[in-house]
C-alpha positions in Angstrom: 85.6 127.4 98.0 89.1 127.1 99.5 88.4 123.4 100.1 87.5 122.9 96.4 90.6 124.7 95.4 92.7 122.5 97.7 91.1 119.4 96.2 91.9 120.6 92.7 95.6 120.9 93.4 95.6 117.5 95.1 94.0 115.9 92.1 96.3 117.8 89.7 99.3 116.5 91.6 98.0 113.0 91.6 97.3 113.2 87.9 100.8 114.5 87.2 102.4 111.7 89.3 100.2 109.1 87.4 101.2 110.6 84.1 104.9 110.4 85.0 104.4 106.7 86.0 102.6 105.7 82.9 104.8 107.5 80.3 107.6 104.9 80.4 105.0 102.1 80.2 103.4 103.8 77.2 106.8 104.3 75.5 107.7 100.7 76.1 104.4 99.5 74.6 104.6 101.8 71.5 108.3 100.9 71.0 107.3 97.2 70.7 104.9 98.1 67.9 107.1 100.4 65.9 109.3 99.6 62.9 113.1 100.1 63.3 112.9 103.4 61.4 110.2 104.8 63.7 112.1 103.7 66.8 115.0 106.0 66.0 113.0 108.9 64.6 113.9 112.4 65.6 111.9 114.0 67.1 110.3 110.8 68.7 107.0 109.7 67.3 104.5 109.4 70.2 101.1 108.8 68.4 101.1 108.3 64.6 103.4 105.5 63.6 103.2 102.4 61.4 102.1 99.5 63.6 104.0 96.2 63.2 103.8 92.9 65.1 107.2 91.6 63.9 108.8 92.0 67.3 106.2 89.9 69.0 106.5 87.3 66.2 110.3 87.3 66.8 110.1 86.7 70.6 107.6 83.8 70.3 108.6 82.1 67.1 112.3 83.1 66.4 113.6 83.2 70.0 112.2 80.9 72.7 110.7 83.7 74.8 107.7 81.4 75.4 110.0 79.0 77.3 111.5 81.9 79.3 108.0 83.1 80.2 107.0 79.6 81.3 110.2 79.2 83.4 109.7 82.6 85.1 106.0 81.8 85.9 106.8 78.4 87.3 109.8 79.5 89.3 108.0 82.6 90.7 104.8 80.7 91.5 106.4 77.7 93.2 109.0 79.7 95.1 106.3 82.1 96.4 104.0 79.3 97.4 106.8 77.5 99.3 108.0 80.7 101.0 104.4 81.5 102.1 103.8 77.9 103.4 107.1 77.9 105.4 107.1 81.6 106.3 103.5 81.7 107.6 104.0 78.8 110.0 107.3 80.2 111.2 105.8 83.6 111.7 102.8 82.2 113.6 105.2 80.3 115.9 107.2 83.4 116.6 104.0 85.4 117.3 102.1 82.8 119.4 104.3 80.1 120.9 105.9 80.8 124.3 109.5 81.8 124.1 111.8 83.6 126.5 111.6 87.3 125.7 115.2 87.9 124.6 115.2 84.8 122.4 112.0 85.8 120.7 113.6 89.1 119.4 116.9 87.5 118.7 115.4 84.8 116.5 113.4 87.4 114.7 116.4 89.5 114.1 118.5 86.6 112.9 115.9 85.7 110.4 115.7 89.3 109.1 119.5 89.7 109.1 119.8 87.3 106.2 118.2 90.0 104.1 120.9 92.4 105.0 123.6 90.4 103.3 124.4 91.6 99.8 123.2 88.8 97.4 126.4 88.9 95.4 128.3 87.6 98.5 126.4 84.3 98.4 126.6 83.6 94.7 129.9 81.7 94.8 129.0 79.3 97.6 125.6 78.7 96.1 127.1 78.1 92.7 129.5 75.5 94.1 126.8 73.8 96.2 124.3 73.6 93.4 127.0 72.4 91.0 127.9 69.5 93.4 124.2 68.6 93.6 123.9 68.7 89.9 121.2 71.4 89.9 122.9 73.9 87.7 120.8 74.9 84.6 117.6 73.7 86.3 114.5 75.5 87.5 114.8 73.6 90.8 117.9 75.6 91.6 116.1 78.9 91.1 113.1 77.7 93.1 115.3 76.8 96.1 117.3 80.1 95.9 114.2 82.3 95.5 112.4 80.5 98.3 115.4 81.2 100.6 115.4 84.8 99.6 111.7 85.4 100.2 111.4 83.4 103.4 112.8 86.0 105.8 110.6 88.7 104.2 107.5 86.5 104.6 108.3 85.7 108.3 108.9 89.3 109.2 105.8 90.6 107.4 103.4 87.9 108.6 104.6 88.0 112.2 103.4 91.6 112.5 99.9 90.6 111.1 99.6 87.7 113.6 100.6 89.8 116.5 97.8 92.3 115.6 95.2 89.6 116.1 93.9 88.9 119.7 94.8 85.4 120.8 91.3 85.1 122.3 90.0 84.0 118.8 92.3 80.9 118.8 91.6 80.1 122.4 87.9 80.1 121.7 88.5 77.7 118.8 90.6 75.4 121.1 87.8 75.3 123.6 85.5 74.0 120.8 87.9 71.2 120.2 89.9 72.7 117.3 93.6 72.0 117.1 96.2 74.8 116.8 96.7 74.0 113.1 93.0 74.0 112.4 92.6 77.3 114.2 95.4 78.8 112.1 93.8 77.6 108.8 90.1 78.3 109.6 90.3 81.4 111.7 93.6 83.2 111.6 94.5 83.0 107.9 91.2 84.4 106.7 91.6 87.3 109.0 95.1 88.1 107.7 94.3 87.5 104.1 95.0 91.2 103.1 98.5 90.8 104.6 99.0 87.5 102.9 98.0 89.0 99.6 100.4 91.9 100.0 103.2 89.6 101.0 102.5 87.3 98.0 102.7 90.2 95.6 106.0 91.4 96.9 107.5 87.8 96.8 106.2 87.4 93.2 107.8 90.7 92.1 111.1 89.7 93.7 111.2 86.3 92.1 109.8 87.5 88.7 112.3 90.3 88.3 115.4 88.6 89.8 118.3 88.7 87.3 121.7 88.1 89.0 121.2 84.5 90.2 119.2 83.5 87.2 122.1 84.7 85.0 124.8 82.8 87.0 122.9 79.6 87.7 121.2 79.1 84.3 122.9 79.1 80.9 120.5 77.1 78.8 117.1 78.0 77.3 115.5 75.1 79.2 115.9 76.9 82.5 116.6 80.5 81.6 114.1 83.1 82.9 112.6 86.1 81.2 114.9 88.8 82.6 118.0 86.9 81.4 116.3 86.2 78.0 115.5 89.8 77.5 119.1 90.9 78.4 120.3 88.4 75.8 118.9 90.7 73.1 121.8 93.0 73.8 124.7 91.7 71.6 128.0 93.0 70.5 126.6 93.9 67.1 123.2 95.4 67.9 120.5 96.0 70.5 117.1 94.5 69.6 115.0 97.4 71.1 111.8 96.2 69.5 112.1 92.6 70.7 113.2 93.7 74.2 110.2 96.1 74.4 107.8 93.4 73.3 109.2 91.0 75.9 108.9 93.7 78.5 105.3 94.2 77.7 104.6 90.5 77.9 106.5 90.3 81.2 104.3 92.9 82.8 101.0 91.2 82.0 101.1 88.3 84.6 102.1 90.5 87.5 99.6 93.1 86.5 96.8 90.5 86.3 97.7 89.0 89.7 97.8 92.4 91.3 94.3 93.2 89.9 93.0 89.9 91.2 94.1 90.6 94.8 93.7 94.4 94.7 90.8 94.3 97.2 93.2 92.7 99.7 96.3 94.5 98.6 95.4 98.1 99.7 94.2 97.0 103.1 97.2 94.7 103.6 99.7 97.5 102.8 98.0 99.9 105.2 98.0 97.5 108.2 100.8 97.5 110.8 102.8 94.7 109.3 106.2 96.0 110.2 106.0 95.9 114.0 109.2 95.1 115.7 
């Protein structure tokens, strides 16, 4: 009986935490379906309101939010893929290739230290560099910047996963005639797939939600991402709460779908020791 009572309070606490998490999402979704009058009703209307799709029509047919969505998806997907390709090989080299002991830790710390620098400090030199290259107002500029931001995170995360694997697995593959690269692709990566999925989700979230560099480096609709496009609905005359809410709902769907697709790897990946020093 005491055990059942304990479980009841645990489930009640979890239900309360889940409710607090879902309430803002529910309010955002309902706000995107309300008329302007219902949005500012006092007291707030939670359930019974007149449903309208005008805000979704506005973001896709009046404003080019479809272009913003495509830009965000392309930039996030390509930068995450590049960061994983480069970061996984670098992490594997740090975990497996022989290196003098002090230098191994120093190189790892130097890679991680780039994440300690406030991003705003790098915006001016990056802006000048990209301007000289002619990459301002292009998706390529954001892909390069986001790849650089995510790369240290990928190296640090994946290095811990590689170090958790016994090297005997690769040595057995080498004895069978496999190269180091083939052993990495065929044996090591399938075993660290949960960590790879967790790392990919975090990289996608960072690239998808990034606002500061997208705001500074892109000024045209052709390269503008979704966070900047949503913020553009705040003007000196009014705030388009309905359009912003509708865009926010649309922005959640791709990440939510990707997280569902890799959820069987995600939980295990987050629970493994991926932050070993």
